[in-house]
N, C-alpha and C positions, 0 to 999 in steps of 0.2 A: 669450470664448469658454467653458463648464459645463466646469469640469476632471473631472467626474465621466463613466468609465468603465462604461457599462451591459456587463454580462456576460450573453450569451446563450445560453445553454446545449442544446445538438444531441447530447446525448448517445443520446439515448433518441430518437433520427431517425437523424442521418446517424452517430453513433456503432454505432447497432444494424445499421447497413447490413453492417458488416464483416462477413465470413465468422464465425462461431463467436460471434457477438455478441448473437444474439435474444434478444428476452425475453418472455415472457408478459406478458398485460394486469397482473396482481398483480403480477408483479416491477417492470415500470415505474413503479408505483404507489408501490413503494415506496422506488422509487428518487426518482420524483419529491419523495415526501414529505421524503427526505434531502435534495434539491437545495434544497428552500424553506428547510429549514434552514441551510442554509450562504448562504443569502441573494443565491442568481440573480437576477435580475432579470426574467427572462424561460425558462421550459421552452419549448423545441422537443419537443413532447409524441409528434409522430407524422406521417406521411404518410398523412389520414384516407382518399383516396380509393386509397390503396395494395392494399388488404385490410379483411376484416371484421374482423380480428383489429387493426389499425392502428387504424381506426374508434373501435373498443370503447375501446381503449387511451387515445386522447385524450379521448373520452367519460366515462371514470373517471376521469381526471386533471383534469379538467375541473369533476367533480362536488364533489372528493375536494380538490383541495390549494390552498390559497388562500395569498395572498401575492402570488407572482410572475405576472406576464403570462402566460396558458397560449396556445400556438401551432399551430396545424398548417402545415402547407405545403401548397402546390396547385401546380397547374401554371395556368396563366395559359389555364384553360379555365372556362367556367361551372361543367360537372356537378362538378369536383374542387372549384370555392370553395365550392358547396354543399353537397357532404359536408364539408366542412371549418369551414362557418359550422354546420351540425347538430349536428357531435362536438362544439365549443368551446360549444354553447347556454348549456351549465348554469354554465361558467365567469363568476366576479366582475369578472375583467380578461381580456379575450381578444384575438388576432391572429391575422388570416389572413398566411399569409408567399405571397404568388404570384413564379413565376418565367420566365423564357422567356431563351433562349440569343441571346448578343449578337455571336459571334466568327464571322468567316465562315463557316470550317470545318463550325462548327454549325449556322448556318442553309442551309448549301448540302447538306451530308451527311446532316444528323442531323433538321432541320426541313422542309427544301425548301422553303424561304419564300424570296422575296425580301426586303430591307431594309424598304422602306416597310408591308410585312404585318406582319412584325412588330415594328414601330413603333406600329401599329396594335393587335394585338392585346394588347400589353403597357397601353395605354391602357385597352381596354375592359375588361381582367382589373382592374385596380387600381380602375377607377370602379364596377363590379359588386362588388365583395367593399366598398367602402363601402356599400351597402343594408345590410351587415349587421354590421359595425364602424365604428368611425374611428379605429381601430390596423390600419395594413395597410403591408404592408412590402414593396417589390419587391427581385427581384434578376436582377443582368446576367449571368448565366453564363457560364462562361469570359471574365470582362470582365480579365484580364489577355492577354490572345490578342485582343480586339478591339479594331478602330479605334477614336482617340478623339475623331473627330468624329461617330462614330453612336454612340458611347459619351453624349456627353453630350447628345446630342438625346434617345437612349431616357427617360434620368435625368430632363432636364426636362421629358417628357412625362407621366411616369408622377409626380412631384412635381402638376405640374398637375390630374390626373387624382382623385387626393386620396391620395397614398402619403406614409405621415409617417416611414417608415426607408427609407435605397436602401442596400442589402446590393451591395460590391463581391468577389464571390467570385474568390478563385486558385482554381478551381476541381482544376486539373490541378497542381498546385502547380511551376508554373513558373517565379512570379516571384522575384525575389532582392530583399535589404531598399529597397536604395538605390533601387533602378527601380520597388520596388511606392509608397515615401514618392514618389516624383515622381511616380504615376499619383493619388494620394489629391490632392496638392498638387493638380496640372493639372484635375482636376475641383470643387476646392473655388472655382478662379478663375476657371472659365468655364462651371461651369452658372448660368444669372440666378439661377434661384428654392433654390438647395439652402441657402440660410438659414431653408427653409422643412421642410426633414427633416433627420433623425440620419445621419451615414454611419457605414455598419457595414461591418466587415470578418472573409471567412471565408474562412481561407487551410489549403492541405492540405498536406503534408508530403513531399510524393513526394523533393524536394531536402534536407530535412531542416532547412528554414526556416520555418518555418508560427509558428513564435511568433515568431522573428526581425521579419516579415514582418507581422506583427499589432501589434507593440509600435512599430515604425515606423511604423505607420497611424496609431495614437492621437499620435503624436510628431508627427506630422502632421496632425491633422484628425479625424481619426474618433474618432467617439463613443459605438461599439457596438463590441464582438468577440465574435465564433461563436468557439466553443469547445467542446472533449469534456473529461471525464473521464479521466485517463490517456493524452488525445490519442487514445483509440480513434478509430474511422471507417473510410471508402471507403480500398482499397489502403495507401498509408504512413500514412494517419491524418490528425485534422486536429490544430492547434494544441492541446497540452495546457492545460487551464484552470488548475491549480491552478501552472505555470510562468507567465503572463502575468501573474499576479494577484502573485504574490510578487516579480517581478521589478519590477514598480509600486510597491510596498510596499518592499524594499530599497533599490531605485536611484531614489532623488526626489532624490540629485543630478545624476540625467539627466534624470526625468522631470519634477522638478520637481512641481506640485503636482495631480497629473492623481491618480486614486484608483478605487477599489471599495469596492461597500459588502458585500464579501462578508465572510464571521467565518472568517476564514484556519484556526481553532484546528480548525472539521470537515473541511479538506482530505482528511486523511490517513483520517479514519472514513468519508470518501465514496468514497473510489477503494479503502479494501477493501472497502467493500459490493457497489462494483460487480464487483470480482474474486470476490465469493461469489456474486455473483448469476448472473454468465454463465462460471462456471470459469475466469477467466482468471487469470493473472496479471501484475505488475508486476517487471519485471527491477529487478534488486538496485542497480542503476546510473543508476536513471532519476533525475530530478532532479526536488527537494523530496519525494515519495513513497515511495522505492524504498529497502528494507532497506536500504543503502548510502550513502543520503542522509546521514543524519549516526554513519555509521561511520570509528573511524581504527584504523589496523593499523600504520603506517610508526610506528616510533621516534622519530622527531623531532615528525610531528605528534600523537603523544599525550602528548610531553610538554608541547608548547604547549597547546595543547585544556584539560590537567587544569590549567596555570599559566593561562590564562584563555580562557576558549571561543572568544572574536572573533578568535584568531590563526589559525583555522583554518575557524572557522562563522561565515558573512555573517548567517544567520539564527539562532534558537537552535528546536532541536525544538519546543517548548510553542505557538511561532509558527504550525503546522500543525497540530498536535493528537499529534503524533508521541512515541511513547510515552519516549524519553529519546536524550543522548547514547550509544553503544555503545561502548564500547571492544573492538576485537576483538584478542585474542591468537592471534598469528601469529608466522611466521621473520621478519618486519623491526618486529617491536614489539622494545623495550627497556626497561632496568630500570626505571623509571621508571613507567611502564605496569602490567608487573609486581607492583611494591610495592604501590600504590595499588591492583591488584586485590584483592591480599592482602587489604589493607586492611577492603576491602568485604567480602570474607569472614569477618569477624574473625579472621584471624592477624595478628598484632603481632610480627614475628619480629626478631632481630637482623638486622645489615649481613650479617656472617659468612654466618650462616643461610639470606640473601638471595641474597647471591652464591652458594652452595650451591644453591639452588633456581634460581636464571638459567641458570646451566650447565647445570644438567638442561633445564630449557624449551627451551633454544635446542634442543641435541638433539634434543627430542621436536617442537619444531616446524618444523625441516629435513624430518619424517616423514609430517608432515601439514598441512594444509590451516587449520584452527583447534583453537586448544587452550581446552577448557572446563573449568569449576571440575573438575566429578570428575575430570580429568586433572591437575590444579594439587594437588587432597586427594591422589591419589594420590602426586606427586610429595611434597611434604610430610612424608603419612605414610611414606614410602621413607628420606627425605633428614634428616629434622627429629624426628619422634617414634619412628619404627622404632628407629633411634642411641641413645635414651635408655631405650626400655621393651622389654620381650621382650613378646610378644603377651599381652593378656590372657585372650583364650580360644583352646583348642584340643580338636577333638574329637579323640578317642580313637576312639571306634568308633559307630556306629549300626545298630539293625537296622529294618526296614520290613516289614510285612505288607498285601498289597493286598489286591483282587478284585473283581468284578462282585460279588461277594453276601458279601461281608467288610468291615466297615468299618474303613476304615486305619486303623493304631495302629503308634507309631513308639517306638523305646526309645532314647535318647544315652547315652552315656558322655563327660563332656566334663571338661576342665579351666578352673579357672577360677582367677586368678590365684595356682596352682600348685597350686588343691585340687580332688581327683576329686569329681565330680557324678555323678548317674543322674537321671534322668527317663523316664516313658511318658507320654504322649499320643495321643487320636485326633484325626482331623481329615476333614474332605470330602476330601481327597484323599490322597495319598502324602507329596506338600510340603507342605499345610497342616498333618501330623500332623508331622514333623518340625520343622519350625518351634517348632508351639508347644512340643513333649519339649524345644527345646534354648530357649525361654523360660523354661519352668518349670522347667528345672535351673539356670537364671539367676538365678531369681525376678526377671527386668525382664520388659517388654513394651514392648517402641519401637514408635512408631505408622509404619505400612509407608506411606509416599507413593505409592511408582511400583514394579513388579514386570516384566521382562519377562524372559523368554527364547526363544533361537533357536536354530537349526540353523548352524554357521559355513559347512560344505560341505552338497550336496544330495542327499546320502547319507546309506541310515540307520546307518550306524557315523559318521555326521560328531559332533565335537564339540557340544554345546549350548553356550552363554555364556548367566548372568545376569547380570543387573541389575539394582541395586534400591536406592530412594533411601530412608532411614529417618530417625526424630525419636528420640533419647532425650534428655529432659529438656532438650529447647529446644536441640538440637545435631543439626544435619541431618550427614550423611554418605552418600557410597552407598559401595555394594559391589560386588565381580565374582568370578564365579566360573565356572572354564570344567573340561568335562569329559567323556568321552563317557555318563555318566550323568546323566542330568536330572537325578535327586534330588541325587545328588552336587554337580554343578554350582551348583544350588541353595543347597545346605548352606553351600559354600563360599561364595559370594556373600551370603550373611546372615551370617556370621560373620565375613568382613571389612568389611562395612559395622558391623557390629555393634563389633570392634576399634576400627576408628576412630573411631567414636562416643567410644567410653570412652575412648582416647587423646586425643583433641580434648576432651573434657571436660577430662580432667587439666591436659592443655598449659594450658587457659585458665584453672582455680582457679592452678597453680602459678603463673602469669604476676601475676594479681591478688596472689598473697601477698607477690611480689616487690614490687609496684608499693606495696602498705601498708607493707612494712616500708622502703621506702624503698632498699633495694639495687640494684646494676645486674648 
């Protein structure tokens, strides 16, 4: 049996049916182009008969997307099949996917049809679809709740009528892996002409087993999996493509020679594109593509990963196009992770200094969920640099004139390394004017990378908090200032950032000098 597992992507059809995931034709095209780049075998572009918009989307994708087979869903009705064929006409490779329910509960209450009539309808629909393409897929809706003997009969009839792919959907997410594997085995062993078609599976996640069911199906003979990016879809969603693909890739010891043609390095990018298009988000703990998939906070885990990634990562971030392993510093983090992070930030501290920082870091981590680089800079500034030197820059006095018909002008008196300096400058506003005056007095012009200011409470007398990131002679630093006066908060934040940059620069230079002199 062929070991290739074909990936049938239904993000644009079943996935889009989920509430809140609707896409325009242009958005569907954008997504389809990325799916082609990802390397999916089949793109189910939509349900052409469902609406004019769906028809146009299928048609647009059929015209523009090359590589994958372009597919449209159609009920086992001639009018649906004709519309699917019309929409797919421009495609270089096309498939019509027709379906009908086969479980007793669906036949009785939804279709209101007798089993023999369902058999005849399915056979006619497949034969009619073959008038438009040689690639016809037939699905037994609600297969996992269908009677086995009836399932065997309708599959045999569909293949005789010309179906090249037979899909076994777990439409309501009812199956469990062992049971679903047995269903696939039974079909393989009891349908006489099953060797003339590819067996496909389409699993829903109502009980959280869609991926497990899909994987067990391919283990037992299925060779096409219908899935979606991020697992989106009706109700609890579909089997997540990224999880299926990476499970087959990572667990070759279990799945043997089974493989897909997916370019796994495009998985993360495809996941995030879907999020941007639909306005949705991926839960942080989502397997393979979640923000925490390659993040480590526990000190034991961090130490292991930093020693050798395979200790706690069964796949590398690069395998799925993920930016990088992320070491999250929090209350569970250890000294090893903190030391590594500080080194990445450019600080080569002594063991004594790291001990001091680590103690303060732990106290801070108990108060907040995550400790960021700016927090570490503040700790270093307070615990290492500030004890060695006084602040280089101190603002002694400033004055600002502004108004709707006055050019904002600021004068500042400050102390730089004990030397008093004065400067005056104008600006686009009072904050711009005072910042420029400080720069003029210091004789430096750091690059402002980021600047934000916000009120800490909703009242008009609220404290304002400024946050700045600057770069001075290649050294980045952040600053923070708080005051009820917006201008003073901005001044405090800017001066704080400048002081940190100067002290950090001096610290780096002193360390270089120590290394050059060969002293400890």
